[in-house]
N, C-alpha and C positions, 0 to 999 in steps of 0.2 A: 136704634139703628136706622139709618136713612134708607130711602127706597133704592138709590143706586147701590148701596152696600148690600142690600138684601138680594139684589139681582146677581151679584158676584158670588154669593154663597148659597148653597142649597143643602138640604138634608137628604142624604141618600141612605136608605135602609137605617134611618135613625142616627146616621153619622154625618158630621159636618164635612162637606167637600168643598175645597177651594179650587176653582178652575186653574188648569195648568200644572196641578200637583197630582201625581198618581195616587190612587187610593191605597190605603194600607193593605198589605196582604196580596197585592197584585203580583202576578207571576209573568216573567217573560218566556216566550216560546223558544225552545232550543232546537236548532236545525241539525239533526243527526247527519243527514247527507253532507252538509257543509263541513262538519267535523271530520268525517271519514275522508272527504276529498282533501282537506288540509293535511291530515296525517299522511295520506298517500303521497302527496307532493314532497313532504319533508323526507320520507324514506327514499324516494327517487333521487332527490338531490344528494343525500348522503351516499347512496350507492354509486352515483355518477362520480363523486369526488374520489371515492376509493379506487374505482377503475382507472381514473385519470392518473392518480399517483402511481398505481401499479404499472401503467403504460410508460410513464416517464422513467421508472427505475427498472428497465428491462435488463437486469444483470443477474449473473449466476454466482453462487458462493463457491469459492475454491480455497485451497490451503496454501499458506505461505509460511516462510521461516520466521518465527518470532524472534530469533537471534541467530547469530552466525553459527553454521554447522560445519564441523571439521570432518575430514575423511576418516572413516573408521568409527565415528561416533554413533552410538545407538540413539535413535530418535525416541524422545519421550513426549508425553502429551503437552508439556510446557514448552516444547520446542516449536510447536506449530500454532498458527492462528488462522482465523477465517477472514478472507477479504472478498470483495465483490469485483467481478470482471464482466466486461461487456459481453452479452450473449453473442454467440457466433464467432468469437475470437478463435483464431487458428493456433494460438499458443498452447503447447502441451501443458496440461495442468492435472492436479489431483482433486476431484470433486470432494466437497465437504462430507458427502455420504460415505467416503472411503477412509475417513480419518482413523477409525479403529484399525484398519488393515495396515497402516504404515507405522503404527506405534511398535517399537521394538525392532524395526528394521535398521540396517546399517547404511550410513551415508557413504556413497561411492565417490563423490567429488565435492569440493568445497561449495557451500551455499551461503551467500551473503545474507545478512539480516534483512528481512522484508522481501526477499526474492520469492517469486512463485515457485512452489514445489512441482517437480515433474517426475514421472515414473523412472526416467533414466538416471536420476540423481541418487537413487536408492538401490542397494544390492551389493554385489561383490565390488571391491575397490577397483576403480577404473581410472586412477589418477596417478601420475600425469597421463594424458591421452597418448596413444601410440604416435611416435614421431616427434614428441615434445619432451622437454625436461624442465624441472623447476629449480631455479637458482635463487639463493638468498644473497642480497647485496647490502653491505654496510655503507650508508650514505651520510655524509656530514650535514648538519643543519645548513640551509641555504643552497643546497644542491639538489633539492627535491621540491617540486611544486606544492604549495600549500593546499591542503584538502585532497591530496591524491588518495585514491581508494581503490578497492577491489574492482576489477573490470575495466580499468583505464588502460588504453593502449599507449605504450611508451617506447622511446628509444633510449637505450642504456649506453653510456660512454665511459670507458675506463682509460684515463690518461696517465701514463707512467711519469713518474717524477723526473727520470733521466732523459725523457724525450724519445725513448725507444720502446717498442712493444710489438704486439702481434699485428696481424693483418686486419682487414675490414675497414680501411679508410686511410687517413693521413698517418704518417710515421708517428709511433708512440701512442696511437689511439686504437682501442678495440671497441667495436660497437655492435649492437644487435637490437632488433625490435622484438617486443613481446607484450604480454598482457599481465597486469598486476593482479596478484591473487590475495595479497595481504600486506598491510603496512603497520608496523608497531615500533615503539621506542625500545632500544636495547636496555637490558636490566643493569648494565654496568655504570649507569648514571653519567655517561660521557655526553649524552645528548645525541648519540648516533641513532639514526633511523634505519631500521632493517626493512628493506623492500623485497618481497618475494615476487619473482617475475617468471612467467611461463614463456620459455623461448624454444626455438627449434632445437632438436636433439644435436644438430651439428654446431650450433652456436654456444651451447652450454659449456663445453670444455674450454673454449677460448675465453669466455667471460669469467668463468670461475677461477681460471689459472692466472688471469692478468693481474698485475699489481699496479696500484696507483690510485688516484682520486676518482671516485665514482660519481657521475652526474646522471640524473634522470630527467628526460624531457618528455612531457606529456603531449601526445599527438591529438589532433582534432578528429572528430568523428568521421569515419569513412577513409581514414588514412591507412 
């Protein structure tokens, strides 16, 4: 071994040591305070994320109809579902904590599928409301707007075939405004669509007794 090589190597405690290479068995010092500090920062970040998500979802759980509910129907657990509503909303609702209290109660008025449940919708039958009547109108295909559903505001026109009819507009035309409560296809396979409309008690006899072609016109919101 030459002199320069001898200078790069030395025996330490009887072992050959090469400069720049850690001796066998050497241990690194572990900084406990640094580990604790790092763990604390991780926990703080996780907690901050949870609080941020909770703040963004400031909604309350309330009950809604899982399917359409008819007047006189007894509410079952399968008839209701849980939805989230913005906190502070002034809409009358049933909190999810009261779910058990409404099971077995009677539906007082029609409730559309997905509609929020309200205390006034349950109890003794209160349908139709005072001063209003419900009429069922047979409408031929093409005389009712596509997609018409419960809750829509409509004008109903009954045009007599002979050009004569009751009052409420032009000769031979009987008309009234109302709110749709149900739409379904008749079971006689003629394609006739039955539209149930809630109208004023004074309009119901005129509409129900008129004979002729029925047309339904959907009104815009606020009409």
